[in-house]
C-alpha distance (Angstrom), angle and dihedral (degrees) to the residues before:
residue distance angle dihedral
X1 . . .
X2 3.78 . .
X3 3.82 120.4 .
X4 3.80 115.3 -91.0
X5 3.78 119.6 -84.2
X6 3.77 126.0 -115.1
X7 3.78 114.1 -164.7
X8 3.79 113.2 -137.6
X9 3.76 137.9 157.6
X10 3.83 121.4 150.1
X11 3.80 87.5 -138.3
X12 3.81 88.0 74.1
X13 3.80 85.9 71.4
X14 3.81 85.9 71.8
X15 3.82 86.8 77.8
X16 3.78 87.7 99.5
X17 3.81 125.6 143.4
X18 3.79 89.0 -166.5
X19 3.79 133.0 -146.1
X20 3.78 114.0 53.0
X21 3.79 94.9 -30.3
X22 3.84 110.4 152.2
X23 3.80 94.4 -128.7
X24 3.78 98.8 79.0
X25 3.82 117.4 178.2
X26 3.80 86.9 -146.4
X27 3.81 86.2 86.1
X28 3.81 90.4 63.0
X29 3.80 93.8 44.8
X30 3.81 93.5 49.7
X31 3.80 91.1 45.9
X32 3.79 91.2 54.5
X33 3.80 92.7 46.6
X34 3.80 94.1 47.5
X35 3.80 93.3 47.4
X36 3.79 90.1 47.3
X37 3.80 94.4 48.9
X38 3.81 92.1 48.5
X39 3.81 91.2 51.0
X40 3.80 93.7 -114.6
X41 3.81 93.5 126.3
X42 3.81 88.8 59.2
X43 3.80 87.9 75.7
X44 3.82 92.3 61.2
X45 3.75 143.2 65.4
X46 3.79 105.0 -123.7
X47 3.79 110.4 -130.9
X48 3.81 122.1 -162.2
X49 3.81 107.7 -157.0
X50 3.76 132.1 -151.2
X51 3.79 120.3 -131.7
X52 3.79 118.1 -87.1
X53 3.80 109.3 -104.0
X54 3.79 125.3 -132.5
X55 3.80 93.0 -95.6
X56 3.81 90.9 54.2
X57 3.80 94.3 44.5
X58 3.80 86.5 49.9
X59 3.80 90.1 66.2
X60 3.82 85.3 81.4
X61 3.81 109.5 4.3
X62 3.80 130.9 64.0
X63 3.78 119.1 -112.1
X64 3.80 89.7 -123.0
X65 3.78 91.0 57.5
X66 3.81 93.8 46.3
X67 3.80 89.0 51.3
X68 3.81 90.9 50.1
X69 3.81 91.2 52.0
X70 3.79 91.0 49.7
X71 3.81 92.8 49.5
X72 3.81 92.6 47.0
X73 3.81 90.3 51.1
X74 3.79 94.9 66.1
X75 3.81 114.8 110.9
X76 3.77 111.8 -97.7
X77 3.78 95.0 15.2
X78 3.81 99.6 160.2
X79 3.80 109.3 -158.1
X80 3.76 149.4 21.6
X81 3.80 120.3 -72.3
X82 3.79 95.3 -161.2
X83 3.79 120.4 -117.3
X84 3.81 89.7 106.4
X85 3.81 91.0 -63.8
X86 3.79 116.4 132.2
X87 3.84 106.8 28.8
X88 3.82 117.9 111.8
X89 3.81 93.9 -93.8
X90 3.80 92.6 54.7
X91 3.81 108.7 21.4
X92 3.77 117.5 176.9
X93 3.80 119.8 -113.2
X94 3.81 135.8 176.7
X95 3.78 111.8 -83.9
X96 3.80 93.5 16.8
X97 3.80 93.8 137.0
X98 3.79 93.4 46.8
X99 3.81 96.3 50.7
X100 3.82 94.4 41.0
X101 3.81 90.8 48.1
X102 3.82 89.7 49.7
X103 3.82 91.5 54.5
X104 3.80 89.4 46.5
X105 3.79 90.6 48.0
X106 3.79 89.4 54.6
X107 3.80 93.6 55.5
X108 3.80 93.2 42.8
X109 3.81 93.6 48.9
X110 3.80 91.2 47.8
X111 3.81 90.3 49.6
X112 3.78 91.9 50.5
X113 3.80 91.5 49.0
X114 3.80 88.9 55.6
X115 3.80 93.2 44.8
X116 3.81 92.0 51.2
X117 3.81 93.0 49.2
X118 3.80 94.7 -113.6
X119 3.82 92.2 124.2
X120 3.79 136.3 2.1
X121 3.79 98.1 -145.2
X122 3.77 138.2 30.3
X123 3.81 138.4 171.0
X124 3.79 131.2 -153.7
X125 3.79 104.2 176.7
X126 3.82 90.1 176.2
X127 3.80 87.3 62.1
X128 3.77 132.6 70.1
X129 3.83 95.2 97.1
X130 3.78 89.9 158.8
X131 3.82 104.0 164.4
X132 3.82 99.9 66.6
X133 3.80 112.0 111.7
X134 3.78 130.2 -151.7
X135 3.79 93.2 -96.2
X136 3.79 106.4 20.1
X137 3.79 146.4 36.0
X138 3.77 118.8 -111.4
X139 3.78 140.1 174.4
X140 3.84 97.0 5.1
X141 3.82 90.4 -50.1
X142 3.82 123.0 120.4
X143 3.82 103.2 169.8
X144 3.78 120.5 21.5
X145 3.79 100.7 -129.3
X146 3.82 91.8 174.4
X147 3.81 92.4 58.5
X148 3.80 90.3 41.7
X149 3.80 91.0 53.0
X150 3.80 90.4 51.9
X151 3.81 91.4 46.8
X152 3.81 89.4 51.2
X153 3.81 90.8 52.1
X154 3.81 90.5 52.5
X155 3.80 91.8 45.5
X156 3.82 88.9 52.9
X157 3.80 91.6 55.6
X158 3.81 104.1 -93.2
X159 3.79 104.6 147.7
X160 3.81 101.8 -156.4
X161 3.80 132.3 17.9
X162 3.80 128.6 -172.1
X163 3.81 117.7 -154.3
X164 3.81 118.9 -164.3
X165 3.80 118.1 -171.3
X166 3.81 119.6 -167.4
X167 3.81 96.5 173.1
X168 3.81 113.5 127.2
X169 3.82 88.2 -118.0
X170 3.79 123.6 68.4
X171 3.81 113.6 -95.7
X172 3.78 90.3 -124.5
X173 3.79 100.0 155.1
X174 3.80 93.9 54.0
X175 3.79 91.7 44.4
X176 3.81 90.6 50.8
X177 3.80 92.8 49.5
X178 3.81 92.8 56.9
X179 3.80 103.6 23.9
X180 3.78 91.6 122.0
X181 3.81 98.8 32.5
X182 3.82 114.0 100.2
X183 3.81 91.0 -164.6
X184 3.81 92.7 71.3
X185 3.79 128.1 63.0
X186 3.80 112.6 -162.2
X187 3.80 116.8 -165.8
X188 3.79 121.0 -177.7
X189 3.80 126.8 -179.0
X190 3.78 108.8 -171.0
X191 3.78 146.7 140.5
X192 3.79 112.8 -69.3
X193 3.81 113.5 -80.2
X194 3.80 87.1 -132.8
X195 3.81 88.2 74.0
X196 3.80 107.2 25.3
X197 3.81 145.7 45.6
X198 3.02 132.5 -61.6
X199 3.80 92.1 30.9
X200 3.79 94.0 -140.1
X201 3.77 134.2 96.1
X202 3.79 103.0 87.6
X203 3.81 117.8 162.6
X204 3.80 89.2 -112.1
X205 3.83 91.8 64.8
X206 3.79 96.5 92.7
X207 3.82 108.9 144.2
X208 3.76 132.6 -87.7
X209 3.78 139.3 -104.1
X210 3.78 113.2 -13.4
X211 3.82 87.9 -3.6
X212 3.81 95.0 62.5
X213 3.78 106.1 140.7
X214 3.80 96.7 20.8
X215 3.81 95.2 100.6
X216 3.80 109.9 71.3
X217 3.79 123.5 -176.4
X218 3.80 128.6 -175.3
X219 3.80 108.1 -173.1
X220 3.81 108.2 -167.1
X221 3.81 121.2 -166.7
X222 3.78 124.3 -102.7
X223 3.79 110.9 -89.4
X224 3.81 95.1 36.7
X225 3.81 110.3 152.5
X226 3.81 134.1 -162.0
X227 3.80 100.7 -74.9
X228 3.81 96.7 46.0
X229 3.80 92.7 42.0
X230 3.80 91.4 51.5
X231 3.80 90.5 47.9
X232 3.81 89.8 54.8
X233 3.80 92.0 45.6
X234 3.79 94.8 51.1
X235 3.81 93.2 42.1
X236 3.81 91.9 61.6
X237 3.79 118.2 7.7
X238 3.84 104.5 62.6
X239 3.80 92.4 42.8
X240 3.80 97.1 53.1
X241 3.81 94.3 39.6
X242 3.80 92.3 52.1
X243 3.80 91.7 45.9
X244 3.82 90.8 51.1
X245 3.84 92.3 51.4
X246 3.81 99.5 -151.7
X247 3.79 124.1 -168.8
X248 3.83 94.6 -143.1
X249 3.81 131.8 27.8
X250 3.82 118.7 -145.3
X251 3.79 116.6 -171.0
X252 3.79 134.4 -171.9
X253 3.81 116.5 -153.3
X254 3.78 109.7 -167.3
X255 3.81 107.1 178.4
X256 3.80 92.5 -154.4
X257 3.81 92.6 101.3
X258 3.82 86.0 78.7
X259 3.79 118.0 116.0
X260 3.81 91.7 -118.9
X261 3.80 96.9 52.2
X262 3.81 109.7 121.1
X263 3.81 97.0 -149.7
X264 3.80 102.4 53.3
X265 3.78 143.8 35.9
X266 3.80 111.0 -127.6
X267 3.79 120.8 114.4
X268 3.79 107.1 -142.3
X269 3.80 123.2 142.7
X270 3.78 133.4 -142.9
X271 3.79 85.8 -100.7
X272 3.79 91.2 54.4
X273 3.80 89.7 50.9
X274 3.79 90.3 50.2
X275 3.80 91.1 50.6
X276 3.82 90.7 52.3
X277 3.81 91.1 50.4
X278 3.79 90.0 53.3
X279 3.81 90.2 51.4
X280 3.80 91.3 51.5
X281 3.80 91.2 48.6
X282 3.79 88.7 53.7
X283 3.81 89.8 51.5
X284 3.79 90.7 51.5
X285 3.80 91.7 48.3
X286 3.81 95.0 47.9
X287 3.81 101.9 35.0
X288 3.82 109.5 28.0
X289 3.82 101.2 27.7
X290 3.78 88.8 -109.8
X291 3.82 97.6 -53.5
X292 3.79 102.0 144.5
X293 3.81 136.5 155.8
X294 3.82 112.2 -167.3
X295 3.81 122.4 -166.1
X296 3.79 136.0 -174.2
X297 3.78 121.5 -127.9
X298 3.78 136.0 163.9
X299 3.78 125.8 -0.1
X300 3.79 123.7 139.5
X301 3.78 103.1 -172.4
X302 3.81 93.1 83.7
X303 3.81 98.7 180.0
X304 3.80 110.8 29.6
X305 3.81 100.6 35.2
X306 3.79 120.3 16.4
X307 3.83 100.7 54.0
X308 3.80 93.0 50.6
X309 3.79 94.2 43.9
X310 3.78 95.4 49.4
X311 3.79 94.0 41.5
X312 3.80 86.0 59.1
X313 3.81 88.2 48.9
X314 3.79 91.6 52.8
X315 3.79 91.9 47.7
X316 3.81 92.7 49.1
X317 3.81 93.0 48.4
X318 3.80 90.1 51.0
X319 3.80 92.2 47.4
X320 3.80 93.3 -120.4
X321 3.79 100.6 109.3
X322 3.80 120.2 -162.5
X323 3.78 120.8 -129.4
X324 3.83 106.6 -115.4
X325 3.81 88.4 -132.2
X326 3.83 91.7 62.2
X327 3.83 109.0 128.0
X328 3.77 117.8 -122.6
X329 3.83 111.9 -109.3
X330 3.78 114.6 -101.0
X331 3.79 91.4 -131.4
X332 3.80 90.5 55.2
X333 3.79 91.8 47.8
X334 3.80 89.3 52.5
X335 3.81 91.5 52.1
X336 3.81 91.8 46.7
X337 3.80 91.6 48.9
X338 3.79 91.1 50.6
X339 3.80 91.4 49.0
X340 3.81 94.1 49.4
X341 3.81 110.8 20.2
X342 3.77 114.8 -160.2
X343 3.82 97.9 26.1
X344 3.78 116.2 126.4
X345 3.77 104.3 -122.8
X346 3.81 126.8 -144.0
X347 3.78 117.7 -114.8
X348 3.79 102.9 -145.6
X349 3.80 144.9 8.6
X350 3.81 95.1 -81.5
X351 3.79 139.3 67.8
X352 3.79 88.6 -139.8
X353 3.79 96.2 -96.0
X354 3.80 117.3 137.5
X355 3.78 108.7 -100.5
X356 2.89 131.4 -104.3
X357 3.77 90.1 34.9
X358 3.79 110.5 -121.0
X359 3.80 122.2 -137.4
X360 3.77 139.9 168.5
X361 3.79 111.8 -106.2
X362 3.78 117.6 -127.1
X363 3.79 110.4 -94.3
X364 3.79 99.9 -177.7
X365 3.77 97.0 -90.4
X366 3.79 121.1 121.8
X367 3.80 107.7 -144.5
X368 3.79 103.0 135.4
X369 3.79 138.4 37.7
X370 3.80 90.0 -103.7
X371 3.82 89.1 56.3
X372 3.80 89.3 56.5
X373 3.80 88.9 53.7
X374 3.81 89.5 51.2
X375 3.80 91.8 48.3
X376 3.81 93.5 48.4
X377 3.79 93.6 51.0
X378 3.78 95.7 43.6
X379 3.81 92.4 47.5
X380 3.80 90.3 51.4
X381 3.79 100.6 40.8
X382 3.78 112.0 23.3
X383 3.82 98.8 69.2
X384 3.81 89.3 52.8
X385 3.82 88.2 61.3
X386 3.78 96.2 43.2
X387 3.81 92.1 -103.8
X388 3.79 128.0 133.1
X389 3.82 109.5 -116.8
X390 3.80 91.0 -158.8
X391 3.82 97.6 50.7
X392 3.84 110.8 86.9
X393 3.79 89.6 -158.7
X394 3.84 90.8 68.4
């Protein structure tokens, strides 16, 4: 089998809303440079994608929306064209269609390579733009490359796909795309919609019709840290994924659950992220025979957090894990300091938490707010998969 793919083209950095917009392409550039300097990229075949064409984008998005994005992408275009394009969250910019289609093309091409047996694993850390809807932009996301990757897998003959989203925000766009499709399991663990955008992702959102039970939402309370988050993850995610028996695992790895992220209120560490990536790798190895497409996502601390988190992700996908105590290269630190003068930089690939992060597994008791989230999701979802919501072994 060929080495895993990593999708990369510097032109994807043109996906840039400009000004002081939180989604800064610097996070992608510094991730690539850090992974390269630490030798992580050596474990991959670097794949330069082409942009997704209209037919491919149409697997998820309406033609009217695609046309609106293309019109709004022209240099000097002066105003909003509707479809969520133009407000501060999703301002229009020249070349928007081209750069968004390139990111989407990367995820679609990686998905097709997995479906056709060319590779087992692939990463597009510039992807994971999970909020975009069929007919409008949302949450900094123009084209939903995650949903498009899943649609491409199905189009290529994959019978069942499981999508697991660990971004701090609910994976609403992917859920919406497959809410009535029993071939796709969408699992999102996120900060409670009562306290965070997009305001969806309640445990009661579980799919419709023949897809009842295939949308799974674990809404953890604000302030949740590594140990409680990992308890919630392990109390729900492995059980439902194994019961669903997918052929391919697609994962979204927003790093905005980190305690330093300015747009959310969870308290995870780099070490907690790394532990979750290891758990998802184990799921891929035991459930899908290693077939795994990993995507980036949110993350708005572009220097201190995202590059380290996603470099760990790349290393774990490739099977060449990095010791959390690994010092950051001096050349990378110099580039990071030049990009963001005045920021105190980390010194290594850890936040100082013992690794792997230890946590108490859910035993059926409901002592904390996170336990109530576990209970609510299990009570809603587990019976629909033939699992016992009260048995911690399931």
